[in-house]
C-alpha positions in Angstrom: 39.0 8.2 -0.6 37.4 9.2 -3.9 36.6 5.5 -4.7 35.1 5.1 -1.2 32.7 7.9 -1.6 31.9 6.9 -5.2 31.1 3.3 -4.0 29.0 4.7 -1.2 27.1 6.9 -3.6 26.5 4.0 -6.0 25.2 1.8 -3.1 22.8 4.6 -2.0 21.6 5.1 -5.6 21.0 1.3 -5.9 19.0 1.3 -2.7 16.9 4.2 -3.9 16.2 2.4 -7.2 14.9 -0.6 -5.3 12.9 1.6 -2.9 11.2 3.8 -5.6 11.1 0.9 -8.0 9.1 -1.1 -5.5 6.9 1.9 -4.8 6.3 2.3 -8.5 5.3 -1.4 -9.1 2.8 -1.4 -6.2 1.6 2.1 -7.1 0.7 0.9 -10.6 -0.8 -2.3 -9.2 -3.0 -0.3 -6.8 -3.9 2.2 -9.5 -5.0 -0.6 -11.8 -7.1 -2.2 -9.0 -8.7 1.2 -8.3 -9.5 1.6 -11.9 -11.1 -1.8 -12.2 -13.0 -1.3 -9.0 -14.3 2.1 -10.3 -15.6 0.4 -13.5 -17.1 -2.4 -11.6 -18.8 0.1 -9.2 -20.4 1.8 -12.1 -21.7 -1.6 -13.3 -23.1 -2.3 -9.9 -24.8 1.1 -9.7 -26.4 0.4 -13.1 -27.3 -3.2 -12.2 -27.2 -4.2 -8.5 -27.7 -7.8 -9.6 -24.7 -7.8 -11.9 -22.2 -10.7 -11.7 -18.8 -9.2 -11.5 -15.6 -10.9 -12.6 -14.2 -10.5 -9.1 -17.1 -12.3 -7.5 -16.0 -15.9 -7.0 -18.1 -17.3 -4.1 -19.9 -16.3 -1.0 -16.8 -15.1 0.7 -15.0 -13.5 -2.3 -17.6 -11.2 -3.8 -16.8 -7.6 -4.9 -20.4 -6.8 -5.8 -21.7 -7.4 -2.3 -19.0 -5.3 -0.7 -19.6 -2.5 -3.1 -23.2 -2.2 -1.9 -22.3 -1.6 1.7 -22.0 1.9 3.4 -18.3 1.2 4.0 -17.7 1.4 0.2 -18.4 5.1 0.1 -17.4 6.6 3.4 -17.2 10.2 2.1 -20.3 10.1 0.1 -18.7 8.8 -3.1 -17.1 5.4 -3.9 -13.8 4.9 -2.1 -12.1 3.7 -5.3 -12.3 7.2 -6.7 -9.9 8.3 -3.9 -7.6 5.5 -5.0 -7.6 6.8 -8.6 -6.3 10.1 -7.4 -4.0 9.0 -4.6 -2.3 6.2 -6.4 -1.7 8.4 -9.4 0.2 10.8 -7.1 2.2 7.9 -5.6 3.2 6.7 -9.1 4.4 10.2 -9.9 6.4 10.4 -6.7 8.0 7.0 -7.5 8.9 8.1 -11.0 10.5 11.3 -9.7 12.4 9.3 -7.1 13.8 7.0 -9.8 14.8 10.1 -11.7 16.9 11.1 -8.8 14.8 14.0 -7.6 15.8 15.5 -4.3 12.6 16.1 -2.4 12.5 18.7 0.4 12.0 17.3 3.9 8.6 18.8 4.4 7.4 17.1 1.2 8.8 13.7 2.4 7.3 14.0 5.8 4.0 15.1 4.3 4.1 12.1 1.8 4.9 9.7 4.6 2.0 11.0 6.7 -0.4 10.8 3.8 0.7 7.3 3.0 0.2 6.3 6.6 -3.3 7.7 6.6 -4.1 5.9 3.4 -2.8 2.6 4.7 -4.7 3.0 8.0 -7.9 3.6 5.9 -7.2 0.6 3.8 -6.8 -1.6 6.9 -9.9 -0.2 8.5 -11.7 -1.3 5.3 -9.9 -4.7 5.5 -11.1 -5.3 9.1 -14.6 -4.1 8.3 -14.7 -6.6 5.4 -13.4 -9.5 7.5 -15.3 -9.0 10.8 -18.3 -6.8 10.0 -19.3 -7.3 6.3 -17.8 -10.8 6.4 -17.2 -10.7 2.7 -14.0 -10.0 0.9 -13.3 -8.0 -2.2 -10.3 -9.5 -4.1 -9.3 -6.2 -5.7 -9.6 -4.4 -2.3 -7.2 -7.0 -0.9 -4.7 -6.2 -3.6 -5.1 -2.5 -2.8 -4.4 -3.2 0.9 -1.4 -5.3 0.1 -0.1 -2.5 -2.2 -0.6 0.2 0.4 1.4 -1.8 2.8 4.4 -1.9 0.5 4.0 1.7 -0.5 4.1 2.9 3.1 7.0 0.5 3.9 9.1 1.9 1.0 8.4 5.6 1.8 9.2 5.0 5.5 12.3 3.1 4.6 13.5 5.9 2.4 12.9 8.6 5.0 14.6 6.5 7.7 17.5 5.9 5.4 17.8 9.6 4.8 17.1 10.6 8.4 14.3 12.8 7.2 12.9 12.9 10.7 16.1 14.4 12.1 16.9 11.7 14.7 19.9 12.3 17.0 23.2 10.9 15.9 22.9 8.0 18.4 19.3 7.2 17.4 20.0 7.4 13.7 22.9 5.0 14.1 20.6 2.4 15.6 18.0 3.0 12.9 20.6 2.5 10.2 21.8 -0.7 11.8 18.2 -1.9 12.0 17.7 -1.2 8.3 21.1 -2.7 7.3 20.1 -6.0 9.0 16.8 -6.0 7.0 14.7 -6.2 10.2 12.2 -3.9 8.5 11.6 -6.5 5.8 10.9 -9.1 8.5 8.3 -6.8 10.1 6.5 -6.3 6.8 6.6 -10.0 6.0 5.4 -10.9 9.5 2.5 -8.4 9.3 1.3 -9.8 6.0 1.5 -13.4 7.3 -0.5 -12.3 10.3 -3.2 -10.7 8.1 -3.3 -13.9 6.0 -3.7 -16.0 9.1 -6.6 -13.8 10.3 -8.4 -14.3 7.0 -7.9 -18.0 7.0 -9.0 -18.4 10.6 -12.1 -16.3 9.9 -13.3 -18.0 6.7 -11.4 -21.3 6.5 -12.3 -23.5 3.6 -15.1 -21.2 2.5 -12.5 -19.1 0.8 -12.0 -21.8 -1.8 -15.6 -23.1 -2.0 
């Protein structure tokens, strides 16, 4: 019996390491992207005609995107929000890896915050694709990262039954997670987003 619970605890710890490890990796990637975007934004403000390292062609051009109203929804550059938000996410991931037991209110709040951040990232994504019709490579990296960050946080909360599902509902959720269907959903979503970009821009992406 002791061995059973020990093995179960080891499996749970291993899952948590993967969850928070993935969150940490993409949190650092997103934080780095936000930092680069912040530096590039300052360059654009100083010189609107500046040729940025992330400006490759007519479709992939950070400098053009940075000069639109969508790049500063709240009156200041969006990437400044990323500098703060992703630093918090990295901290949460590190604490998770350290085995910190978060209170449920914190986990639900974090999940809600991650959801809002991801929705904002995808709003900007669709604005870039269909309204601005120019893509920012670093912004795409941020959007990809927020997808995985939200997925890991939601996965952890579902695994821990943070949302207090009934026993019957929780059993179905655990079966869903154990069969890795959540990974299929994330992968399918990313493929769909990639297809939308290719359908919109076609070969111009590589011109």
